[in-house]
VEXDREN-2710 file (C-alpha; in Angstrom, 1 decimal):
% VEXDREN-2710
k/r/px/py/pz
1/MET/0.0/0.0/0.2
2/ASN/1.2/3.4/-0.8
3/GLU/1.6/5.9/1.9
4/THR/-0.8/9.1/1.4
5/ILE/-0.8/12.7/2.7
6/ILE/-3.8/14.7/2.2
7/LEU/-3.5/18.5/2.3
8/PHE/-6.6/20.6/2.4
9/GLY/-6.0/24.4/1.6
10/ALA/-3.0/23.3/-0.4
11/SER/-2.6/26.8/-2.4
12/SER/-1.6/28.4/1.1
13/GLY/1.9/29.7/1.8
14/ILE/2.4/27.2/4.5
15/ALA/1.1/24.6/2.4
16/LYS/3.3/24.9/-0.4
17/ALA/6.5/25.0/2.0
18/TYR/5.2/21.8/3.4
19/ILE/5.0/20.1/0.2
20/GLU/8.5/21.0/-0.4
21/GLU/9.6/20.2/3.2
22/LEU/7.9/16.4/2.3
23/ASN/10.1/16.3/-0.8
24/ASN/13.3/17.2/1.3
25/GLN/12.6/14.2/3.3
26/ASN/13.6/11.8/0.4
27/LYS/10.9/9.5/0.9
28/SER/8.4/8.2/-1.7
29/LEU/5.1/9.6/-0.9
30/GLN/1.6/10.3/-2.6
31/VAL/0.5/13.7/-1.9
32/ILE/-3.0/14.8/-2.5
33/CYS/-3.6/18.5/-2.6
34/VAL/-7.3/19.9/-2.5
35/SER/-7.9/23.6/-3.0
36/ARG/-10.2/26.1/-4.5
37/THR/-7.5/26.9/-7.3
38/PRO/-6.0/24.9/-10.0
39/ASN/-2.6/23.0/-9.4
40/GLU/0.5/24.6/-10.4
41/HIS/2.1/21.7/-11.9
42/THR/5.2/21.9/-10.0
43/ILE/7.3/18.5/-10.4
44/TYR/8.9/16.8/-7.0
45/GLU/11.6/14.4/-7.2
46/ASN/10.6/12.3/-4.2
47/LEU/6.4/13.2/-4.6
48/LYS/3.6/11.7/-6.6
49/LEU/1.3/14.8/-6.5
50/SER/-2.4/14.7/-7.4
51/HIS/-4.7/17.6/-7.4
52/TYR/-8.3/18.3/-6.8
53/GLU/-10.3/21.3/-7.0
54/THR/-13.3/21.6/-4.5
55/ASP/-15.8/24.3/-3.3
56/TYR/-15.8/22.8/-0.1
57/SER/-19.2/21.6/-0.1
58/LYS/-20.3/18.1/1.4
59/GLU/-21.0/17.0/-2.0
60/SER/-17.5/17.9/-3.5
61/LEU/-15.5/16.5/-0.9
62/SER/-17.4/13.3/-0.8
63/LYS/-16.4/12.9/-4.5
64/ILE/-12.8/13.5/-3.6
65/THR/-12.9/10.8/-0.9
66/GLN/-14.6/8.3/-3.3
67/LYS/-11.6/8.8/-5.9
68/ILE/-9.0/8.5/-3.1
69/ASN/-10.8/5.3/-1.8
70/LEU/-10.0/3.6/-5.4
71/THR/-6.5/3.8/-5.0
72/ASN/-4.2/1.3/-3.1
73/SER/-3.0/3.6/-0.1
74/PHE/-3.4/4.1/3.3
75/VAL/-3.7/8.0/4.9
76/SER/-0.7/8.8/7.4
77/GLN/-1.3/12.4/7.5
78/VAL/-4.3/14.9/7.1
79/ILE/-3.4/18.7/7.3
80/ILE/-6.1/21.5/6.9
81/PHE/-4.5/24.7/6.1
82/ASN/-7.6/26.4/5.4
83/GLY/-8.4/29.8/7.3
84/GLN/-8.8/33.5/6.8
85/LEU/-8.4/36.4/9.1
86/HIS/-9.3/39.4/7.1
87/MET/-11.1/40.8/4.0
88/LYS/-10.5/43.3/1.5
89/ASN/-12.8/45.6/3.2
90/LYS/-12.9/44.3/6.7
91/MET/-9.9/43.9/9.3
92/PRO/-10.3/42.3/13.0
93/GLU/-12.3/44.4/15.4
94/ARG/-11.0/46.5/17.9
95/LYS/-14.0/47.0/20.0
96/LEU/-17.8/45.7/20.2
97/SER/-19.1/48.4/17.9
98/GLU/-17.2/47.0/15.1
99/LEU/-18.9/43.6/14.9
100/ASP/-20.4/42.8/11.5
101/TYR/-22.6/40.1/10.7
102/ASP/-21.0/39.1/7.3
103/TYR/-17.6/39.2/8.5
104/PHE/-18.4/37.1/11.3
105/ASN/-20.0/34.5/9.4
106/ARG/-17.2/34.4/7.0
107/LEU/-14.7/33.8/9.4
108/MET/-16.8/31.0/11.1
109/ASN/-17.1/29.4/7.8
110/SER/-13.8/29.6/6.7
111/ASN/-12.2/28.8/10.2
112/ALA/-14.5/26.5/11.8
113/LEU/-17.1/25.0/9.6
114/ILE/-14.8/24.3/6.6
115/PRO/-12.1/22.5/8.5
116/MET/-14.7/20.2/10.0
117/LEU/-16.2/19.2/6.6
118/CYS/-12.4/18.2/5.3
119/LEU/-12.2/16.2/8.6
120/ALA/-15.5/14.4/8.3
121/SER/-14.4/13.6/4.5
122/VAL/-11.5/11.7/5.3
123/MET/-13.5/9.7/7.9
124/PRO/-14.0/6.6/5.5
125/LEU/-10.2/6.9/4.8
126/LEU/-8.8/6.1/8.3
127/ASP/-7.4/2.8/8.8
128/LYS/-8.1/1.1/12.0
129/THR/-4.4/-0.4/12.3
130/GLN/-2.6/2.4/10.5
131/LYS/-1.3/5.2/12.4
132/CYS/-2.5/8.7/11.2
133/THR/-2.1/12.4/12.4
134/ILE/-4.9/15.0/11.5
135/ILE/-3.9/18.3/11.9
136/ALA/-5.8/21.9/11.6
137/LEU/-4.3/25.2/11.8
138/SER/-5.5/27.0/14.9
139/ALA/-4.5/30.1/16.6
140/ARG/-3.3/31.2/20.3
141/VAL/-5.9/33.8/19.9
142/GLY/-8.5/31.3/20.1
143/SER/-7.5/30.2/23.6
144/LEU/-9.8/31.2/26.4
145/GLY/-7.1/31.2/29.2
146/ASP/-4.6/32.9/27.1
147/ASN/-6.8/35.8/26.0
148/LYS/-5.5/39.1/27.9
149/LEU/-5.9/41.5/24.9
150/GLY/-9.5/41.2/24.1
151/GLY/-10.6/42.3/20.6
152/TRP/-10.6/40.4/17.4
153/TYR/-14.0/38.9/18.1
154/SER/-14.8/36.9/15.2
155/TYR/-11.4/35.9/14.7
156/ARG/-10.9/34.6/18.3
157/ALA/-14.6/33.0/18.2
158/SER/-13.9/31.2/15.0
159/LYS/-10.6/29.5/16.3
160/ALA/-12.2/28.9/19.7
161/ALA/-15.1/27.0/17.6
162/LEU/-12.5/25.1/15.9
163/ASN/-11.1/23.9/19.0
164/MET/-14.2/22.7/20.5
165/LEU/-15.2/20.7/17.4
166/PHE/-11.9/19.0/16.9
167/THR/-12.2/18.2/20.8
168/SER/-15.7/16.4/20.0
169/ALA/-14.3/14.8/17.0
170/ALA/-11.5/13.3/18.6
171/ILE/-13.9/11.4/21.1
172/GLU/-15.8/10.2/17.9
173/ILE/-12.9/9.1/16.0
174/SER/-11.2/7.4/18.9
175/ARG/-13.8/4.9/19.1
176/LYS/-13.4/3.9/15.4
177/SER/-9.4/4.5/14.7
178/LYS/-7.8/4.4/18.0
179/ASN/-4.4/4.9/16.0
180/THR/-5.5/8.3/14.6
181/LYS/-4.3/11.6/16.7
182/LEU/-6.0/14.9/16.1
183/ILE/-3.8/17.9/16.5
184/LEU/-4.3/21.8/16.6
185/PHE/-1.3/23.6/15.7
186/ASN/-0.6/27.4/16.1
187/PRO/1.9/28.4/13.5
188/GLY/2.7/31.7/15.0
189/THR/2.7/34.9/12.8
190/THR/3.9/33.6/9.6
191/ASN/4.9/35.9/6.4
192/THR/2.1/34.8/4.2
193/LYS/-1.0/36.9/2.9
194/LEU/-3.0/36.2/6.3
195/SER/-0.6/38.3/8.2
196/LYS/0.7/40.9/5.9
197/PRO/-1.3/43.9/7.4
198/PHE/0.0/43.1/10.9
199/GLN/3.3/42.3/10.5
200/LYS/4.7/45.9/11.5
201/ASN/3.6/45.3/14.9
202/VAL/5.5/41.6/15.3
203/PRO/8.5/41.8/17.7
204/ASP/12.0/41.1/16.2
205/GLY/12.5/37.1/15.6
206/LYS/8.7/36.6/15.8
207/LEU/7.8/36.8/12.1
208/PHE/8.3/33.2/10.8
209/THR/8.9/31.9/7.2
210/ALA/6.7/29.7/5.9
211/GLU/9.6/27.2/5.5
212/PHE/10.4/27.6/8.9
213/VAL/6.9/26.7/10.1
214/ALA/6.4/23.9/7.8
215/LYS/9.5/22.3/9.2
216/GLN/8.2/22.9/12.7
217/LEU/4.8/21.3/11.6
218/PHE/6.6/18.1/10.0
219/LYS/8.4/17.9/13.5
220/ILE/5.2/17.8/15.2
221/GLN/3.4/15.4/13.1
222/LYS/6.4/12.9/13.3
223/ASN/6.4/13.1/17.0
224/ASN/5.0/9.8/18.7
225/PHE/2.1/10.3/20.8
226/ASN/2.3/7.1/22.3
227/GLY/0.8/7.1/25.8
228/GLN/-1.5/9.9/25.1
229/PRO/-5.2/9.1/24.7
230/SER/-6.4/9.3/21.0
231/SER/-9.6/10.9/22.2
232/GLU/-7.6/13.9/23.4
233/VAL/-6.8/16.7/21.1
234/ALA/-3.1/18.3/21.5
235/PHE/-3.1/22.1/21.1
236/LEU/0.4/23.0/20.2
237/ASP/2.3/26.0/19.4
238/TRP/5.4/26.2/16.7
239/LYS/7.4/25.0/19.6
240/ALA/5.5/22.0/20.2
241/GLU/4.5/23.3/23.5
242/PRO/0.9/23.3/24.9
243/ILE/-1.6/26.2/24.6
244/PRO/-4.0/26.7/27.3
245/TRP/-7.7/25.8/26.0
END
């Protein structure tokens, strides 16, 4: 059977860097990229890439799952890179009076619902005997215990929602696939489009390249989580240190 890695939101900056990191491992892998945009047709020496376009509806994701199911492979990693912080005409709120219905719902959809639809879509692909890590990009600002500044209502709420949804999903998945581990990963402030409007306020040494984050992410997914219940989600920062819920 072929080892397969599934990357949702594969057109993001961190996802592209992660694909490069996988290629650098000199291991033959099948990598399935799922995104809204067409594949860039980059050729990698050690990777067999397949690309599927999706609108992230249940129907579209289900069709992709059916196609993957036809391949002779087992899924060892699933990483969900999807997320959104700002829109062209809307930035994170600094005060309650800036709450906006459309912005709030857009972020809840991008940061909470879509990752969960992606997670649900891979459930039929999980093998009871094979180890698999499923990772979604969360954020420290989604932590209730770490919130000392306030503001950013919609983004905080959407990431906190993702954290709760992943927590529930881990309990369900552990009943069917005890070798599957769910992880929420905070990449820190990364030099991508998502953080561009906020980079001037980042302290020296705290603005990370996508390549650096990809390496940290690879180390975390490679970690042996033996002894930790599969029903419990790991909420980790880029140093692999736990973040308070």
